[in-house]
N, C-alpha and C positions, 0 to 999 in steps of 0.2 A: 629315343623319343616316338619315332614311328611305330616301333614295337608296343610302346605305352597305348598308343591310341588303337592299335589293332587289338590288344588285349582288352580295351575297354569295351570293345562291340561285343564281346562274348554275352550270353544271355544273363548270368548272374550279376556281372558288372553294371549292366544296363539297368537291371532291376533295381540295384542298390542305389545307383544314382537319381532314377526316378523316384523312388521311395524317399530318400534323403532329402532331395530339393523339394519335394511336396510336402513333407513334413515341416522343412524349415519354413516354407512360404506360411504354411496355416499357423504355425507356432509364432512366427515373427509378426503376423498380423493381429494377434490375441495382445491386448495391452498387459504387460506384466510378465508375459513369458518371452524369453530370449533365446537366441542361438546357443548361448553358453550353457544355459539350463538344459536345453535339448541334447546337446553334445555329451554333457555330462550324464544325463539320463538313460542315453542309448550306449554308453561304453560297456556296460555289463551284457549287452546283447552281442557285442562283437568278440566275445571270449573265443567261441568256437568257429570265428570266421578267419579265412585268409586275411593276412594283413593288408593287402592290396585291396580287397573288397571293404574291409574295415575302414581305411582311410577314404575310399570312394564314397561310402555312405556319410561319413562325416564331414568331408568337404562339401556334399550337397546339401547337407544340413546347414552348414556354414553360410554358404552363398544364399540358400533359400531365405535362411532367417534373417540376414542383413536386409536382403531385398523386400521381403515381405513386410518390414516393419513400416515401409512407407504407405501402407493402406490404412492402417490405424491414425499414423500422424496426419494424413490428408483429410480422412472422414470424420475422425472423433477427436484432433488435436490431441491424441494421446500417442506419444511415440512408442510403436511396437518394440522397439529396441532403442538403446542409447544413442545409436548411430543415425536415428531418424529424427533427433531433436530439432535440428535446424529445417528439415522439410516441414515442420509444422507451422513456421514463420509465414510461408507462402501457400503451402499446399491447402491448409484448413481455410485461409481467407478465400483461395479460389473454389473451393468446395461450397463455401457460404455464398458465393456469386453465382452458384449455378454451374461452375466449370469444374467440378471434381473429377469427372472422366478425364479432361484435357490434362489435369495435374497428374494423375494416376498414368495416363499415357507418356507423359514427359519423363515422369520419375522411372518407370520401367524402361524406356529407351536408353534414358541416362545411366541406370544401373548396368545395362548390357554393354554400352560402350566403354565405360569405366572399367568393367571386368575385362575386355578385350585388351585395352591399353596395358593394364596393370598386368595381364597374362604375357604379353609381350615382353615386359621387364622380368617376369619372373623365369621364362623360357631362356632369354638371352643371358640374363646375370647370374643364374643360379649354378651352371656347372663350372663356370670359371671361378667363382668365389669358392666352391667346394674344394676345387683343386687347391687354390691358395691356402684354405684353411687346413688342409693336409699337412702343411709345413709346421702349423702350430704344435708347440710342446705343452706341458703342464703349467708353465708361467703364463703362456698366452691364454690358455683356456680359464684359468683362475681369474686372471684381470679381466677377460671378456666378460664372465659371469658377473664379476663385481661392477663392470661398467653397466651392464643391462640392468641390475638390481639398483644401482644409483639413479641411473636415468629414469627407471621406472618410477622410482619413489619421488623423485623431484619434478618430474612432468606429468604424474598423474593428477587427476582433480584433488583440490585441497592443498592444503600446506605441505611442505617439502618435509618438514618435521614429522607430521602424521603418517607421510609415505614411508619415512625410514623406520618409524615405529613398526607399521604393518609388515614392512619386509624382514624386520628382525624377529617379530613374533612368529611369522610363518616358518623362518629358519629355526626358530626354538622348538616349535612343534614338530620340525624334522628330525630333531636330536635323538628321541628316546630309540631304544632297540639295541642293537649289536654294534660296537665300535667297529668300523671296517679296518681299523690298523691293528688293533691289539686283540681283538675278538672277544672283548669283555661287555656284559650288559652296563647299560648306562640310562639313567632317567626311567626306569621301569616302575619304581617305586613298589616293587614287590608283586605286581601283577603278571602272571605268566602271559596273558594275552598280548601285553605290550612287548613281548620279546622280539617280535619282527618289526617292531614300530608301528606307527599308525599309518595304515594304508592308504593309497593316494585316492582311491576311488571314494570312499566314504567321506574324506574331507573335501573332495571337489562337490560330490553330490549336497553333502549338508551345507557348505559355503554359499553355492547359487542356488541350487533348486529348494531346499528346505527353508533358507532365509528369503527367497521370494515367496515361497508359499505363506510364510508369517506374515509378509507385507500384505499379499493378497487377502488373506483372510480379515485384515483389519480394515480393507476397502471394499468387502464384497458388495454394499449396498449402494455404491456411487452408480448414478444413472448414465445410461450411454444414448445419446442421441442417435436417431437413424438418418442416414443419407442414401438414397437410390442410388445404385450404379448399374448403367447398362453397359454390357460388355463391347458391342461394335463402336461406341463412342470413344473407347479407351485408345484404339490404334492412332497413332501419329503418322504424319506422311514424310517422304523424304525432304521436301521443303522446310520442314520444321527442324530437322535434325542439321540441315545445311545452314539455316539462319543462327542456329546454336552452337555450331561447331568450334570456334574458337573458345567459348565457354567450357565444351566439353572436353576439348584437347588440354586446356589449362588446368581445369579441375581433375583430370586423369591423372597427370603428372604430380600435382600437389598431393592428391590422395594416396598415389604409390609411395612417395618418398616420404610422407608422414608415416605411412604404414610401416616403413622399414624400420623406422625408431623404435626402440623399445618402450613400451609402456603409454604411448599416446593414443593409438586406437581409432576407429572409425569416426567417433562424435568430435574429435578434435580435428580429424581431417576434413569433416564436413563444416565445421566452424571457420577453418581457415581457407577452404575455397569459396565458401558464402561471403566471407569478408573481402576476399581478394576480388571476386565478381562485383561486389559493391562498389569497391574503390575504383575500378576501372570502368564502371557503368557511367553513362551519360546521364542516365535519371537514377542517381542513388536513393532518393526519396521514394522510389515506388517500392524498394525492397520491403517486405514486411506488410505489404498490402493486398498479396496476391499476385505477385510479379514472377512470371516463368523462368527467368535466369536464376532466381533463388532457388527454385526446385531443382532445377539441372544441375546447379552447382552442388548443392548438398548431395543429392543422389549420386551423381558421378563419382564423387570424393569418397564417400563412405563405403561403396562396393569396390572401388580400386584400392581402397586400404588394405583389403582382404589379400590381394596379390602380393602387395609390398610387405605385409606382414608374414606372408609365407616364405620369402627370401631368407632372412636369417633362420627362420626354423628349420628349412631342410638344409640350409648349407653349414651352419654352425651350431644348430640345436638351441639356438636362444629365442624364447616365445616374444613375439612383439606385442602381444596384448593377452588378457586372459583366456580368450578362446584358444589361441596357440598353446598356451600352457597346458590346456585339457588335450590338445592334439599331441603334444609331447608325451604327456600321460598315456595316450592310446598307443603310441610307438613302443613305450617302456612296456607296457602290459602285454604287448606282443613280443617281446624280447629282442627289440631292434634298439639300436644306438643312435639317436636323434645326432645329426651333425654331418661333417663331410665324409665320414666313413660310410654314412648311408648310401652315397651314390657308388661307393667301391664294394660294399658288402651285399646291398639289397637294391640295384638299381631299379628293379621292377617296381619297388614301393616309391623311390624318389621321384622318378619320371612319372609314375602312376598318379602321384599328387599333382603334378603339372598338368598332365591330360585332364584329370578329373576336374581341375579349377575351369578349363576352358569348356569342356563338356557340359558343367553344371550351370554356367553362364547361359550357354544356348538353352539347356532344358529350361531353366528359371524364366527367360523371356518368353518361349512359347507357352508355358504353363500359366504365368501370370497374364499375358494377353487373351489366352484362351478361356481362362476361369476366374478372372479377377471379381467379376459379379457374384459368382457363388462363394469365393474365398471372403469377400466382404461380409456375408452372412454369419461366418463363423465367429465372428467377433461378438455377435449377440448371444451367443450360447450362455446359458447360466454359469456363471463362474464358479459358484460352489461345487457344482459337479465336476468341473474341470480341476479344480484344485485337489479334490478328493481323489480322483483317479491318477493325478500326478504324484501326490503323497504314496499311494499305494505302490506304484511303480518304483518310487524311491526306496522304500523298505524292501520290496521283493529284490531289486536289483542289488542292492547293498547286501543283503543277507545271503545272496547266491555267491558271492565273492569267494567266501570261505566256508560257507555254511556254519556261520557262528553269529550269536546276537549282539556280541561285542561290536562288531562292525557297525550295526543299527544304532547302537547307543553313541558311537562315535559321530556317526553322521547327524544325528539329532543334536549332539552336542555342538557340533561346528555350524548347524543351522542356527541355533540361537547365537553362537558367537558372531557368525557373519551378520546376522540381523543387527546385534547391539553394535558392531563395528560402524556399519552403516548409519545407525542413529546418532553416532558421535562423530560422523563425516570422516571416518578413517577409511581409506578406499580399499577394496577388497583385491584389486589388481596385484599391488605388491605383496600382500599378504599370501595369495597361493602361488605367485612365482617365486617367492622367497622359499615356500615349502618345496617347490618343485626343484629348484636350482641349488638348495642347499647342500644335498648330498653329492651334486657334481662338483659344487665350489672346494668342499672339504676334501674329496677325493684326489683333486686336482693341486689343491695346496699342500698336500701332505706327499704327494708324488713329486711335486717341485721341490720341496724342502729334501726330501731324501735324495733325489739327483744331484742337489747342489751341497751336500752335506751341511744343511742348514745355513748356507750363506744366502741371505735375502738380497744382498747388492747384487747377485747374479741376474736378478729381473731387469737391473737398469742397462744391461749389456744386450738386451734383447728388443729390437726396434719395435716390433708389434706389441709386445708386453709394456713397454714404457709408454707407446701411445694409448693404449686403452687406460693404463693408470692415471695418464694426464687428462684424458677426457673426464674420467670419473671424478678427479681432484676439481677440475674446472667447473663440472656441472653442480658439485657441492657447493663451491664459492661463488658461483655467478648470482645466485639471489642476495647474497650479502653484499657483493660488490655493486649490484643495482641498487639497493637500498641505500648503500653508502653515497651512491652518486646522486640518488634522488634527493637525499637530504642536503648533499652540498649544494645542489642547484638550487633548492628551496631556499637555503640560508644564504646564498649570495644575492637573490633575488627580492628577498624580504627587505623592508625598509630599516635603516639603521636607526 
């Protein structure tokens, strides 16, 4: 761990950390542009970089993107990122009351506090969990991936059925190419460009960046109200932090542990922390009217969820959210195996992620306190120019992957598909993570079947695999059980 921090002090890692965090804050502050979109766009730029430096850049973008979303949420009532949705409930009313700087200051401090607490969990839990995962075999990995997909589909926004459809659709698009077991082509439909399957990068950029561009083009004429921000007024004092300390600590733990669960993400973490703060408050009626604890709870939890989501990513290779799926794609692009072997084969990368997360939070709080008044002005740039420039980067980055225009068509196709899926309320998270995890699930399942000579019952003799399978089945059954119980209670209470 100490070696990772020492390596981070070299000139290039520091440069990438500063660049990534600054880009993340700026992109997060612009409504419609998200951290996932930024990370997907910069993946092509990391091809020639060292894997540790690439992850440092992407982690900085992740932290900056989530934290920067509070600026637009507070000043415009337009969440810069989905994780900032709850911040609008009290942040914007505070800005309308002339306390916008106060809301921004509390949000920045809360984001930093949440990041510190979740980093503590990340640093303490990751190595022992990775050692435990080293004892996993093919059955454990297959059921673990299955559990992640089921939980993601059932816990993501929208109905469980739509989440499962999205996950299955993503797995289907991962099937074309060469069958890893028998070496024969499948589902290529006679196209030679499909021999290697659909590349991860065009799918990611299309699904997140291009689909978002299509949505932005349809809302370019939306007016943005202007709220002035003075830099010095943003800084909050030590007494303010002490007054909100119980809320900060509680929301940090909630955000971290919800971040660990696959498929939930920072927006749900913020909602849970916000609801909890309201329940324990002596004045719950003030929430939603410009109440400081609401801003503190939301921003603490959404930033803490990042550290929580990184725990299953670097210990088991399981993405906790869409952004983690893109980070796994970054590791794969650099020929690294996500999961417990990362600590054994590439410890500099695994511990580098942990060190980069802490350093990115420190850089984030310094940058936002020093330059929030300037960053706020970026929100008012003409969005038509931003969208055009981003689309250009999408095309160039995708073409540079294999120097073929087929990847550009794949990117554009998945952009339209992603836009259509969101229009019909089908979540993109299960779709992308299904695409990323399908090859892993197939490989582990076939290895398990070969090692057991086709005996599926061997699965039930392995405690961890059985536990993961039981959680998957319980997750699938729980909505139906809840609905049955609700109808039963309603039937018993209804007059005869």
